VEXROLUM-237499 format. One record per residue: residue in three letters; x, y, z of N, C-alpha, C in turn. Coordinates in steps of 0.2 Angstrom, whole numbers, always signed. Layout:
N
  resn   n.c1   n.c2   n.c3  ca.c1  ca.c2  ca.c3   c.c1   c.c2   c.c3
   ALA      X      Y      Z      X      Y      Z      X      Y      Z
...
***
This chain:
67
  resn   n.c1   n.c2   n.c3  ca.c1  ca.c2  ca.c3   c.c1   c.c2   c.c3
   MET   +704   +404   +693   +705   +408   +686   +701   +403   +681
   LYS   +704   +398   +682   +702   +393   +677   +694   +391   +677
   LYS   +691   +391   +683   +684   +391   +683   +680   +396   +680
   TYR   +682   +402   +681   +680   +408   +677   +681   +408   +669
   LEU   +686   +405   +667   +686   +404   +660   +682   +399   +657
   VAL   +681   +393   +661   +676   +388   +659   +669   +391   +659
   ALA   +667   +394   +665   +661   +397   +665   +659   +402   +660
   ALA   +664   +406   +658   +663   +411   +652   +662   +407   +646
   VAL   +666   +402   +644   +665   +398   +638   +658   +395   +637
   LEU   +656   +392   +644   +649   +389   +644   +643   +395   +643
   ILE   +644   +401   +645   +639   +405   +644   +639   +408   +637
   ALA   +645   +408   +634   +646   +411   +627   +643   +405   +622
   ALA   +643   +398   +624   +641   +394   +620   +633   +393   +620
   PHE   +631   +395   +626   +623   +395   +626   +620   +401   +624
   ALA   +623   +406   +624   +620   +413   +622   +622   +414   +614
   THR   +626   +411   +611   +626   +412   +604   +621   +410   +600
   PRO   +617   +404   +601   +612   +403   +597   +606   +407   +597
   ALA   +606   +411   +603   +600   +416   +604   +601   +422   +601
   LEU   +608   +424   +599   +609   +429   +595   +607   +428   +587
   ALA   +607   +422   +585   +606   +421   +578   +598   +422   +577
   GLU   +597   +427   +572   +590   +429   +572   +588   +426   +565
   GLN   +581   +425   +565   +579   +421   +559   +573   +425   +557
   PHE   +572   +426   +551   +566   +430   +548   +561   +424   +544
   TYR   +555   +425   +545   +550   +421   +541   +546   +426   +536
   VAL   +545   +423   +531   +540   +426   +526   +533   +421   +526
   ALA   +528   +424   +528   +522   +420   +528   +516   +423   +525
   TYR   +512   +419   +523   +506   +422   +519   +499   +418   +521
   ASP   +495   +423   +523   +488   +420   +527   +482   +420   +521
   GLY   +484   +420   +514   +478   +420   +510   +477   +427   +507
   LYS   +479   +432   +510   +478   +438   +508   +483   +442   +506
   ARG   +488   +442   +511   +494   +446   +511   +500   +443   +514
   CYS   +506   +445   +512   +512   +442   +514   +514   +446   +520
   GLU   +518   +443   +524   +519   +447   +531   +528   +444   +533
   MET   +532   +448   +534   +538   +446   +537   +538   +447   +544
   MET   +540   +441   +547   +540   +442   +555   +547   +438   +558
   SER   +550   +440   +563   +554   +437   +567   +554   +432   +571
   HIS   +548   +430   +572   +546   +423   +576   +542   +419   +572
   LYS   +541   +413   +574   +538   +408   +570   +531   +410   +569
   PRO   +528   +410   +562   +521   +411   +561   +516   +406   +564
   PRO   +510   +409   +566   +505   +404   +568   +503   +400   +563
   ALA   +500   +394   +565   +498   +388   +562   +493   +390   +555
   ASN   +489   +396   +556   +484   +398   +550   +488   +401   +544
   MET   +495   +403   +546   +499   +405   +540   +503   +400   +537
   ASN   +505   +402   +530   +509   +397   +526   +516   +401   +527
   VAL   +521   +396   +528   +527   +399   +528   +530   +398   +520
   LEU   +532   +404   +519   +535   +405   +511   +542   +404   +511
   GLY   +545   +405   +517   +553   +405   +517   +555   +407   +524
   THR   +561   +404   +525   +565   +406   +531   +572   +409   +530
   PHE   +573   +415   +532   +580   +419   +530   +584   +421   +536
   LYS   +590   +422   +535   +595   +423   +540   +595   +430   +541
   SER   +593   +435   +537   +593   +442   +538   +587   +445   +535
   LYS   +585   +451   +539   +579   +454   +536   +580   +457   +529
   HIS   +586   +458   +527   +587   +460   +519   +585   +455   +515
   ASP   +587   +448   +516   +586   +443   +512   +578   +442   +512
   ALA   +576   +443   +517   +568   +441   +517   +565   +446   +513
   GLU   +566   +453   +514   +563   +458   +510   +565   +457   +502
   LYS   +571   +455   +500   +572   +454   +494   +569   +447   +491
   ALA   +568   +443   +495   +563   +436   +492   +556   +438   +492
   MET   +553   +444   +496   +546   +445   +496   +545   +449   +489
   ASP   +550   +453   +487   +549   +456   +480   +548   +451   +475
   ASP   +551   +446   +475   +551   +440   +470   +545   +435   +470
   MET   +541   +435   +476   +536   +430   +477   +530   +432   +474
   LYS   +526   +428   +471   +521   +431   +467   +515   +432   +473
   GLN   +515   +428   +478   +510   +429   +483   +510   +435   +485
   CYS   +516   +439   +486   +516   +445   +489   +516   +451   +485
   LYS   +514   +450   +479   +513   +455   +474   +505   +457   +474
   HIS   +504   +464   +474   +496   +465   +474   +495   +468   +468
***
């Protein structure tokens, strides 16, 4: 029983960081884009956020994202 408990704790420890999602707001010179993966090198990262809501709110305030 002890082995199963240790195994479950180890699995949870490695899986937890994968569940933490990060959102990026990036600018390519023409438009802003929000993405859940790291932007390509040709885009400037304007910010990194812990939730989609935070990223959307920040985009509303960024001058590069206003058309």
